[in-house]
N, CA and C of each residue as an Amber inpcrd file, in Angstrom:
protein
   162
   0.8520000  -1.1620000   0.0270000  -0.0650000  -0.0850000   0.0160000
   0.7900000   1.2220000  -0.0050000   1.8830000   1.2040000   0.7780000
   2.9430000   2.3640000   0.8660000   3.4870000   2.5890000  -0.3650000
   3.9010000   1.4600000  -1.0610000   4.5180000   1.5640000  -2.4040000
   3.6140000   2.3010000  -3.4200000   2.3820000   1.8700000  -3.3750000
   1.4090000   2.4340000  -4.4070000   1.2690000   4.0980000  -4.2050000
   1.1290000   4.3050000  -2.7570000   1.0790000   5.8040000  -2.4760000
   2.4720000   6.5060000  -2.9130000   3.5110000   5.8790000  -2.6280000
   4.6960000   6.4860000  -3.1600000   4.7700000   6.7200000  -4.7740000
   4.4060000   5.6520000  -5.2780000   4.3700000   5.6590000  -6.9240000
   3.3790000   6.9270000  -7.2320000   2.2280000   7.0370000  -6.8100000
   1.3620000   7.9960000  -7.2420000   1.9080000   9.3510000  -6.8720000
   2.7120000   9.5200000  -5.7650000   3.1850000  10.8760000  -5.4670000
   4.1950000  11.1910000  -6.3150000   5.0990000  10.2610000  -6.7450000
   6.0750000  10.5970000  -7.8140000   5.6240000  10.9960000  -9.0930000
   4.6780000  10.2090000  -9.4120000   3.8000000  10.6280000 -10.7930000
   3.3020000  11.9270000 -10.7080000   2.7710000  12.2820000  -9.5790000
   2.0650000  13.6400000  -9.5500000   3.1980000  14.6070000  -9.5190000
   4.2980000  14.4270000  -8.8280000   5.2650000  15.3490000  -8.7590000
   5.8690000  15.6450000 -10.1170000   6.0100000  14.6790000 -10.9850000
   6.6040000  14.7830000 -12.2530000   5.5780000  15.6140000 -13.1390000
   4.4640000  15.3890000 -13.2280000   3.3910000  16.2010000 -13.8130000
   3.4060000  17.6500000 -13.4610000   3.4420000  17.7310000 -12.1360000
   3.4360000  19.1840000 -11.4860000   4.6610000  19.9200000 -11.9570000
   5.7780000  19.3290000 -11.9340000   6.9790000  19.7880000 -12.2530000
   7.1510000  20.2510000 -13.8450000   6.4930000  19.4020000 -14.5800000
   6.4110000  19.7040000 -16.1320000   5.5280000  20.9750000 -16.3170000
   4.3580000  21.0250000 -15.4240000   3.6770000  22.2140000 -15.8300000
   4.2230000  23.4720000 -15.2560000   5.0160000  23.3870000 -14.2000000
   5.7390000  24.5220000 -13.7570000   6.8630000  24.9380000 -14.7020000
   7.6060000  23.9740000 -15.2640000   8.5840000  24.3260000 -16.3230000
   7.8750000  24.9920000 -17.4000000   6.6140000  24.6030000 -17.8030000
   6.0180000  25.2350000 -19.0370000   5.6110000  26.6750000 -18.6680000
   5.2000000  26.8930000 -17.3740000   4.8900000  28.1810000 -17.0880000
   5.9900000  29.0710000 -17.0920000   7.1050000  28.6660000 -16.5930000
   8.2910000  29.4590000 -16.5840000   8.8920000  29.8210000 -18.1490000
   8.7570000  28.6980000 -18.9910000   9.0670000  28.8790000 -20.4770000
   8.1580000  29.8930000 -21.1500000   6.7660000  29.8580000 -20.8500000
   6.0330000  30.6110000 -21.4350000   6.1160000  32.1370000 -21.0320000
   6.5150000  32.3770000 -19.7150000   6.7230000  33.5310000 -19.0980000
   8.1470000  34.2010000 -19.8160000   9.1120000  33.2340000 -19.9390000
  10.3800000  33.7220000 -20.5530000  10.2090000  34.1070000 -22.0550000
   9.3320000  33.4100000 -22.7220000   9.0580000  33.7250000 -24.1360000
   8.3020000  35.0470000 -24.2830000   7.4210000  35.2250000 -23.3410000
   6.7150000  36.5550000 -23.5450000   7.5610000  37.6840000 -23.1120000
   8.6160000  37.5010000 -21.9880000   9.4120000  38.6270000 -21.7080000
  10.3230000  38.9960000 -22.7530000  10.9830000  37.8180000 -23.4290000
  11.7950000  38.0590000 -24.4470000  11.2440000  38.8540000 -25.6050000
   9.9190000  38.5300000 -25.8900000   9.1300000  39.2680000 -26.9260000
   9.0620000  40.6060000 -26.5220000   8.6520000  40.9130000 -25.3770000
   8.5210000  42.3360000 -24.7040000   9.8690000  43.1900000 -24.9720000
  10.8530000  42.5540000 -24.4670000  12.1440000  43.2140000 -24.4990000
  12.6880000  43.4130000 -25.9160000  12.4610000  42.5390000 -26.7200000
  12.9920000  42.5500000 -28.0930000  12.1420000  43.5800000 -29.0490000
  10.8800000  43.5330000 -28.7200000  10.0400000  44.2560000 -29.7000000
   9.1200000  45.5440000 -29.1050000   9.2570000  45.4970000 -27.6480000
   8.6550000  46.5280000 -26.8810000   7.1700000  46.4990000 -26.8770000
   6.6420000  45.3400000 -27.1920000   5.0370000  45.2280000 -26.9090000
   4.7420000  43.6600000 -26.6590000   3.5380000  43.6750000 -26.2610000
   3.0520000  42.2540000 -25.7840000   2.6150000  41.3490000 -27.0280000
   2.7290000  40.1860000 -26.8800000   2.4540000  39.0950000 -27.9780000
   0.7470000  39.2460000 -28.1110000   0.2970000  39.3910000 -29.3960000
  -1.1090000  39.2210000 -29.4880000  -1.6600000  37.8510000 -29.0630000
  -2.9090000  37.8090000 -28.4760000  -3.5430000  36.4430000 -28.1630000
  -3.4770000  35.5900000 -29.3450000  -3.2270000  34.3690000 -29.0200000
  -3.1310000  33.1940000 -30.0410000  -1.8170000  33.3010000 -30.8030000
  -0.9110000  34.0590000 -30.5870000   0.3400000  34.1090000 -31.3120000
   1.5400000  33.6980000 -30.3050000   1.3880000  33.1800000 -29.1940000
   2.5010000  33.0260000 -28.2380000   2.9980000  31.6630000 -28.6080000
   4.2180000  31.3910000 -28.2450000   4.7530000  30.1680000 -28.4390000
   4.0920000  29.2450000 -27.4110000   4.1010000  27.8760000 -27.8070000
   3.6440000  26.9350000 -26.9490000   4.6650000  26.2760000 -26.1760000
   4.5390000  25.6570000 -24.9370000   5.6060000  25.0600000 -24.3870000
   6.0840000  23.7810000 -25.1510000   7.4640000  23.7040000 -25.1270000
   8.1810000  22.6600000 -25.9140000   7.9820000  21.2150000 -25.2320000
   7.4820000  21.1120000 -24.0770000   7.3690000  19.8270000 -23.3310000
   6.0050000  19.2760000 -23.5150000   5.9560000  17.9300000 -23.3670000
   4.7430000  17.3190000 -23.4390000   4.3160000  16.8310000 -22.1090000
   3.6170000  17.4940000 -21.4190000   3.0950000  17.1320000 -20.0530000
   1.9280000  16.1800000 -20.0750000   2.0060000  15.2690000 -19.3440000
   0.9340000  14.1350000 -19.2230000  -0.1140000  14.5760000 -18.2640000
């Protein structure tokens, strides 16, 4: 039972870490665009996260 709980916790942690990485990547892409061109990215034109989160 404890092994099953540990397995679920590790799986959840990996999924959460992937989503956090995508959030930072998206923020960095937006910041890069703002600094390079001086304006915000129009809706629907932002780069997507390069990771495939499950």
